[in-house]
C-alpha positions as CSV (number, residue, x, y, z in Angstrom):
1,M,-12.3,-13.8,-113.7
2,K,-14.4,-14.2,-116.7
3,L,-17.7,-12.2,-117.1
4,G,-19.8,-15.4,-116.9
5,E,-18.0,-16.6,-113.8
6,L,-18.5,-13.1,-112.2
7,S,-22.2,-13.1,-113.1
8,Q,-22.6,-16.6,-111.6
9,R,-20.8,-15.6,-108.4
10,M,-23.0,-12.5,-108.0
11,T,-26.1,-14.6,-108.5
12,T,-24.9,-17.2,-105.9
13,E,-24.1,-14.4,-103.4
14,A,-27.4,-12.7,-104.0
15,R,-29.4,-15.9,-103.5
16,Q,-27.4,-16.7,-100.4
17,Q,-28.4,-13.2,-99.0
18,I,-32.0,-13.8,-99.8
19,R,-31.9,-17.1,-97.9
20,T,-30.5,-15.2,-94.9
21,F,-33.4,-12.8,-95.0
22,V,-35.9,-15.6,-95.2
23,Q,-34.2,-17.4,-92.4
24,A,-34.5,-14.3,-90.2
25,A,-38.2,-13.9,-91.0
26,A,-38.8,-17.6,-90.3
27,A,-37.1,-17.2,-86.9
28,V,-39.5,-14.4,-86.0
29,C,-42.4,-16.7,-86.9
30,E,-41.1,-19.3,-84.5
31,D,-40.4,-16.8,-81.7
32,K,-43.9,-15.3,-82.1
33,K,-45.5,-18.8,-81.9
34,G,-46.6,-19.0,-85.5
35,L,-48.1,-22.3,-86.4
36,N,-47.0,-24.8,-89.1
37,T,-44.4,-22.4,-90.5
38,R,-43.0,-23.4,-93.9
39,V,-40.5,-22.1,-96.4
40,L,-41.6,-22.9,-100.0
41,E,-38.6,-22.9,-102.3
42,L,-40.4,-22.1,-105.6
43,D,-39.7,-24.0,-108.8
44,P,-37.5,-22.1,-111.4
45,I,-40.6,-21.8,-113.6
46,D,-42.0,-19.5,-111.0
47,A,-38.7,-17.5,-110.6
48,G,-40.3,-14.5,-112.2
49,L,-42.8,-14.5,-109.4
50,S,-40.4,-14.9,-106.5
51,D,-37.8,-17.3,-105.1
52,F,-39.4,-18.2,-101.8
53,F,-42.7,-18.1,-100.0
54,L,-42.7,-18.0,-96.2
55,V,-46.0,-19.2,-94.8
56,T,-47.2,-19.2,-91.2
57,S,-50.5,-19.2,-89.3
58,A,-51.8,-17.2,-86.3
59,T,-54.7,-18.1,-84.0
60,N,-56.1,-14.5,-84.1
61,D,-55.6,-11.2,-85.9
62,R,-53.6,-9.6,-83.2
63,Q,-51.0,-12.4,-83.3
64,A,-50.9,-12.2,-87.1
65,I,-50.3,-8.4,-87.0
66,A,-47.6,-8.9,-84.3
67,I,-45.8,-11.5,-86.4
68,A,-45.9,-9.3,-89.6
69,D,-44.8,-6.2,-87.7
70,E,-41.9,-8.0,-86.1
71,I,-40.7,-9.4,-89.4
72,E,-40.8,-6.0,-91.0
73,H,-39.0,-4.4,-88.0
74,K,-36.2,-7.1,-87.8
75,L,-35.4,-7.1,-91.5
76,K,-35.2,-3.3,-91.6
77,K,-33.1,-3.1,-88.5
78,E,-30.6,-5.9,-89.2
79,F,-30.4,-5.7,-93.0
80,G,-31.9,-2.4,-94.1
81,V,-34.5,-4.3,-96.1
82,V,-38.1,-3.1,-96.4
83,P,-41.0,-4.7,-98.2
84,N,-42.0,-3.5,-101.6
85,S,-45.6,-3.6,-100.5
86,V,-47.7,-4.7,-97.5
87,E,-51.3,-5.9,-97.9
88,G,-54.0,-7.0,-95.4
89,R,-52.5,-5.5,-92.3
90,R,-55.8,-3.8,-91.3
91,K,-57.9,-6.9,-91.3
92,G,-55.2,-9.2,-90.1
93,D,-56.7,-12.4,-91.6
94,W,-54.1,-12.6,-94.4
95,I,-51.1,-10.3,-94.2
96,L,-48.7,-10.3,-97.2
97,L,-45.3,-8.8,-97.1
98,D,-43.8,-8.6,-100.6
99,Y,-40.0,-8.4,-100.6
100,V,-39.9,-9.2,-104.3
101,D,-37.4,-12.0,-104.0
102,F,-39.4,-13.6,-101.3
103,V,-43.0,-13.1,-100.0
104,V,-44.2,-13.6,-96.4
105,H,-47.8,-14.8,-95.9
106,V,-49.2,-14.6,-92.4
107,F,-52.6,-16.3,-92.3
108,L,-55.3,-16.9,-89.7
109,V,-55.6,-20.7,-89.4
110,E,-59.0,-20.9,-91.1
111,R,-57.9,-18.6,-94.0
112,R,-54.8,-20.6,-94.7
113,A,-56.9,-23.8,-94.8
114,F,-59.3,-22.1,-97.2
115,Y,-56.7,-20.8,-99.7
116,D,-54.3,-23.8,-99.2
117,I,-51.4,-21.9,-100.8
118,E,-49.1,-25.0,-100.4
119,R,-51.4,-27.0,-102.7
120,L,-51.4,-24.2,-105.3
121,R,-47.6,-24.4,-105.4
122,K,-47.2,-28.2,-105.7
123,S,-43.9,-27.8,-107.6
124,A,-42.4,-25.9,-104.6
125,R,-40.1,-27.6,-102.2
126,P,-41.5,-27.2,-98.6
127,L,-39.0,-26.9,-95.7
128,T,-39.4,-26.4,-92.0
129,P,-37.5,-23.5,-90.5
130,A,-35.0,-26.0,-88.9
131,E,-34.4,-27.7,-92.3
132,F,-34.0,-24.4,-94.0
133,D,-31.6,-23.2,-91.3
134,A,-29.5,-26.3,-91.6
135,E,-29.2,-25.9,-95.4
136,L,-28.2,-22.3,-95.0
137,K,-25.5,-23.1,-92.5
138,A,-24.2,-25.9,-94.7
139,A,-24.0,-23.6,-97.7
140,L,-22.2,-20.9,-95.8
141,A,-19.7,-23.4,-94.4
142,A,-19.0,-24.8,-97.9
143,R,-18.6,-21.2,-99.2
144,T,-16.2,-20.3,-96.4
145,L,-14.1,-23.4,-97.0
146,A,-13.9,-22.7,-100.8
147,A,-12.9,-19.1,-100.1
148,R,-10.1,-20.2,-97.7
149,S,-8.7,-22.8,-100.2
150,K,-8.5,-20.0,-102.9
151,A,-7.0,-17.4,-100.6
152,P,-3.5,-16.2,-101.8
153,G,-0.5,-15.9,-99.6
154,K,-0.3,-19.5,-98.4
155,K,2.9,-21.2,-99.3
156,A,2.9,-24.9,-100.0
157,A,5.0,-26.9,-97.5
158,V,8.4,-27.9,-98.9
159,K,8.8,-31.7,-98.9
160,P,11.9,-33.1,-97.1
161,R,13.2,-34.6,-100.3
162,V,13.1,-31.3,-102.1
163,R,14.8,-29.6,-99.2
164,A,17.6,-32.3,-99.3
165,K,18.1,-31.6,-103.0
166,K,18.3,-27.9,-102.5
167,T,20.8,-28.4,-99.6
168,A,22.9,-30.7,-101.8
169,A,22.8,-28.2,-104.7
170,L,23.9,-25.4,-102.4
171,A,26.7,-27.6,-101.0
172,K,28.2,-28.5,-104.4
173,P,29.4,-25.0,-105.3
174,A,30.9,-24.6,-101.8
175,A,32.7,-27.9,-102.2
176,K,34.1,-26.9,-105.6
177,K,35.3,-23.6,-104.3
178,T,37.0,-25.3,-101.3
179,A,38.7,-27.8,-103.7
180,A,39.8,-25.0,-106.0
181,A,41.2,-23.1,-103.1
182,K,43.2,-26.1,-101.9
183,K,44.8,-26.8,-105.3
184,P,47.3,-23.9,-105.4
185,V,48.2,-24.6,-101.8
186,A,48.9,-28.2,-102.7
187,K,51.0,-27.1,-105.7
188,K,53.1,-24.8,-103.5
189,A,53.6,-27.4,-100.9
190,A,54.7,-29.9,-103.5
191,A,57.1,-27.4,-105.0
192,K,58.7,-26.9,-101.7
193,K,59.1,-30.5,-100.8
194,I,60.6,-31.7,-104.1
195,P,64.4,-30.8,-104.0
196,V,66.0,-29.7,-107.2
197,K,68.8,-32.2,-108.2
198,K,72.1,-30.5,-109.4
199,A,73.9,-32.1,-112.3
200,A,77.0,-34.1,-111.2
201,P,80.4,-32.7,-112.4
202,K,82.1,-34.5,-115.2
203,K,85.2,-36.5,-114.2
204,K,88.3,-35.6,-116.1
205,G,90.1,-38.5,-117.7
206,K,93.9,-39.3,-117.1
207,R,96.3,-38.3,-119.7
208,A,98.4,-41.1,-121.2
């Protein structure tokens, strides 16, 4: 594998892993009754900032803190991933979990409306958790299928016509050997069957 192909593969795998983290965090938002949860797939122009924003709303600060705590707990427990920084947990009106490659925003409903983070990221592609999950599953299925098709050790099925040719090729030497073996026997048999004629004695002429 070339260096460029290896680099591209590593990038694809890393991005797929990030999607898995985001999907797990989005599932927590749904389980904890977060409102209007959205995954914003950021434009490549904003790639230096992050790859994804996960945005959800809570009706009160206790719910917001509970959502943020559960996301942090689940990602650490299942994937060993911890946020680079956490902001706003004490007040609970806007809690930000910064995982570098993706950022989780847990807002109170009124705070989210005020800052309108989706409007600020117009170039981002918004997805519901269900849509995001469907895309993730489709990507994983395609990746699995590609890996299976490239897996070594699978012998191609031999076509009947090829098998027939191979059988005929193997049969030819055997037939030649049988024919060669029969020739000396035939010669011996022929030698035994053909009698050897003796020369007839010459008649003596009468003397005058």
